C-alpha positions in Angstrom: -6.7 -8.3 -24.9 -3.8 -8.9 -22.5 -0.6 -11.1 -22.1 0.0 -13.4 -19.6 4.0 -12.4 -18.7 5.3 -14.1 -15.6 7.9 -11.2 -15.3 5.2 -8.5 -15.3 3.0 -10.6 -13.0 6.0 -10.9 -10.5 7.0 -7.6 -10.4 3.5 -6.4 -10.0 3.4 -8.6 -6.9 6.5 -7.1 -5.5 5.6 -3.8 -6.2 2.1 -3.9 -4.8 3.5 -5.9 -1.7 6.3 -3.3 -0.9 3.6 -0.5 -1.5 1.7 -2.2 1.1 4.4 -2.3 3.3 5.0 1.2 3.4 1.1 1.7 4.0 0.8 -0.3 6.9 4.1 0.5 8.6 3.7 4.4 8.1 2.8 4.8 11.7 5.9 3.0 13.3 3.4 0.6 15.0 4.8 -2.6 13.7 8.1 -4.1 14.9 11.3 -3.7 12.7 11.1 -7.6 12.0 7.9 -7.4 9.9 9.7 -5.1 7.7 12.6 -7.2 7.2 10.3 -10.2 6.5 8.3 -8.4 3.9 11.0 -6.7 2.1 13.2 -9.9 1.9 9.8 -11.6 0.6 9.5 -9.3 -2.2 13.2 -8.8 -2.7 13.1 -12.5 -3.9 10.1 -11.9 -6.1 11.6 -9.1 -7.6 14.6 -11.0 -8.3 12.3 -14.0 -9.9 11.0 -11.2 -12.3 14.3 -10.3 -13.6 15.1 -13.9 -14.1 11.8 -14.6 -15.8 11.8 -11.5 -18.1 15.7 -12.5 -19.2 14.8 -16.2 -19.5 11.7 -15.4 -21.8 11.3 -12.1 -23.6 13.7 -9.0 -22.3 11.7 -5.7 -21.9 14.8 -3.6 -20.5 12.8 -1.0 -18.7 10.8 -3.6 -16.9 13.9 -5.8 -16.2 15.9 -2.7 -14.9 12.9 -1.8 -12.9 12.6 -5.1 -11.2 16.5 -5.4 -10.5 16.3 -1.8 -8.7 13.3 -2.9 -6.9 15.5 -5.9 -5.3 18.3 -3.5 -4.8 16.4 -1.0 -3.0 14.7 -3.5 -0.7 18.2 -4.9 0.3 19.2 -1.4 0.9 16.3 -1.0 3.4 16.7 -4.2 5.1 20.8 -3.4 5.6 20.2 0.4 6.7 16.8 -0.1 8.4 15.5 3.1 6.9 11.9 3.0 6.5 12.0 6.0 4.4 13.2 4.1 1.6 10.2 1.7 1.9 8.2 4.0 -0.7 11.0 4.2 -3.2 10.9 0.5 -4.2 7.3 0.5 -5.4 7.7 3.9 -7.1 10.2 2.2 -9.1 8.7 -1.0 -9.7 5.5 0.8 -11.0 7.6 2.0 -14.0 8.5 -1.3 -14.6 4.8 -2.5 -14.5 3.7 0.4 -16.9 6.4 -0.5 -19.1 5.1 -4.2 -19.1 1.6 -3.1 -19.4 2.4 -1.0 -22.6 4.1 -4.2 -24.2 1.3 -6.2 -23.4 -1.4 -4.0 -25.2 -2.2 -5.5 -28.6 -3.1 -2.1 -30.1 -3.8 1.4 -29.7 -7.2 0.9 -28.3 -6.0 -1.7 -25.6 -3.4 0.7 -24.4 -5.7 2.3 -21.5 -7.3 -1.1 -20.6 -3.9 -2.8 -20.4 -2.3 0.0 -18.2 -5.7 0.0 -15.9 -5.6 -3.8 -15.4 -1.8 -3.7 -14.7 -2.1 -0.8 -12.0 -5.2 -2.2 -10.4 -3.6 -5.7 -10.3 -0.5 -4.6 -8.8 -2.3 -3.0 -5.7 -4.6 -5.9 -5.6 -2.3 -8.5 -5.4 -0.1 -6.6 -3.0 -2.8 -5.9 -0.8 -4.3 -9.3 -0.2 -1.0 -10.7 0.0 0.3 -8.4 2.8 -3.1 -8.8 4.8 -2.2 -12.8 5.1 1.6 -11.9 5.9 0.5 -9.2 8.4 -2.0 -11.7 10.1 0.8 -14.1 10.9 2.9 -11.2 12.3 0.3 -11.0 15.3 1.6 -14.2 16.5 5.0 -12.3 17.0 3.5 -9.0 18.1 0.3 -10.0 19.6 -0.1 -6.5 21.2 -0.4 -4.9 17.7 -3.5 -2.9 17.2 -6.1 -5.0 15.4 -7.0 -1.8 13.5 -3.8 -2.2 11.0 -4.9 -5.6 9.8 -8.7 -4.3 9.3 -7.5 -1.4 7.4 -5.6 -3.6 5.2 -8.5 -6.2 4.6 -10.9 -3.3 4.0 -8.4 -1.9 1.5 -8.7 -5.4 -0.3 -12.6 -5.0 -0.1 -12.5 -1.5 -2.2 -9.8 -2.8 -4.8 -11.7 -5.9 -5.6 -14.7 -4.1 -7.6 -12.0 -2.1 -9.7 -10.2 -5.6 -10.1 -13.2 -7.2 -11.4 -14.5 -4.2 -13.5 -10.9 -3.9 -15.2 -11.4 -7.4 -16.4 -14.7 -7.0 -17.6 -13.9 -4.1 -20.0 -13.5 -4.9 -23.7 -11.9 -6.9 -24.8 -12.8 -8.8 -21.5 -14.7 -11.5 -19.6 -18.0 -10.7 -21.0 -16.5 -11.8 -24.2 -15.8 -15.3 -22.8 -19.4 -15.6 -21.4 -20.7 -14.6 -24.7 -18.6 -16.8 -26.7 -16.7 -14.4 -29.1 -13.5 -15.3 -26.9 -12.4 -19.2 -26.7 -11.0 -20.3 -23.5 -10.5 -23.6 -24.7 -12.4 -25.1 -22.4 -16.1 -24.5 -23.6 -16.5 -21.5 -21.2 -15.7 -23.1 -18.3 -12.6 -20.8 -17.3 -14.9 -17.8 -17.5 -17.3 -19.4 -14.9 -14.3 -20.2 -12.9 -13.1 -16.6 -13.0 -16.3 -15.5 -11.8 -16.4 -17.9 -8.9 -12.9 -17.0 -7.8 -14.2 -13.0 -7.9 -17.6 -13.9 -5.9 -15.7 -16.2 -3.5 -13.0 -13.4 -2.7 -15.7 -11.0 -2.0 -17.4 -13.5 0.2 -14.0 -14.3 2.4 -13.2 -10.7 2.4 -16.9 -9.8 4.2 -16.2 -12.9 6.6 -13.0 -11.7 7.3 -14.0 -8.3 8.3 -16.8 -9.4 10.7 -14.3 -11.9 12.1 -12.0 -8.9 13.1 -14.9 -7.5 15.2 -14.9 -10.2 17.3 -12.8 -9.3 20.7 -11.2 -12.4 21.1 -7.6 -13.0 19.9 -8.5 -16.2 18.1 -10.4 -14.2 15.7 -7.4 -12.6 14.1 -6.0 -16.0 13.5 -9.2 -16.8 11.9 -8.9 -13.8 9.8 -5.3 -14.8 8.9 -6.7 -18.2 7.7 -9.3 -16.8 5.9 -6.8 -14.6 4.1 -5.0 -17.5 3.1 -8.2 -18.7 1.0 -8.5 -15.5 -0.4 -4.9 -15.0 -1.9 -5.8 -18.3 -4.1 -9.1 -16.7 -5.2 -8.0 -13.3 -5.7 -5.1 -14.9 -7.9 -7.5 -16.8 -9.9 -9.3 -13.5 -10.4 -6.4 -11.9 -11.8 -4.5 -14.7 -13.5 -7.3 -16.6 -15.0 -8.5 -13.5 -16.8 -4.7 -12.9 -18.1 -4.8 -16.2 -19.3 -8.1 -16.6 -21.1 -7.7 -13.1 -22.8 -4.2 -13.6 -23.5 
C-alpha cells in the first residue's frame, strides 16, 4: 500500500520539473526566460510542499529538502547560474525518498513505495515541462523542435514504468480483483486504467503531430500535452488515493 500525501506529491512535482529543466536546457539552446519561468514555478510548488508538510504531518527530512529546493531555485534565478539547476532536483530527491520510506506500510512495501515515488517524480515532471516548453515556442519560435520532441518521447518511455509500478502488489490488480475496495464499486480502478490508456494515446498523437512541418503542429502538440497532464496526474494520483 502507499500513502497519498500532499507534501510528498508537491515535492515530487517540483523535483521532477526542475530535473527536466536541466534536461532541456543542458545544451544552452533555450532563452534565459524559460529557465526563470520554470524555476519560479517549481519554487512556488516546493514552498507549497513545505507548507503542506507543516500543516499536516511534519517529516523533517522532507520539509528541509523542499525548503532547500525552493532556496536553490531562488538562488539560481538571482545568479543566473544554470550549473545549479541539477542541484535542486538532487536535493529534492532526498526528500522524495524520505517521503516514500515514511509512506511504506511495512518492510515488504518499502521497495515498491520507493519505486513508485521515484518514477512518479520523473513522470510528473516530464509531462508538466513538456506542456510548459511547448508554450515557450511562442516566445522563441526558432527553437529547434527536437527539444520538445525529446521531452515528449521521454514521457512516452516513462509511462509504462509508471503504470507497472502501480500494478505491483499491493496495487491496482487488487482493485480490479476486488480485494482492495475503492469505495466506488471498482469504478476508480477503471477510471485509473482509462487515464493510463488516454495518456498513452495523447502522447502518441503528440509525437505524430510534431512530425508535421508546419509551426501550428507545435501548438497542437502543446494543447495535447495540456490534456495529457490531466490524465497523467490521474494515472498517478488516482492510484495513490485508491491504494492509500
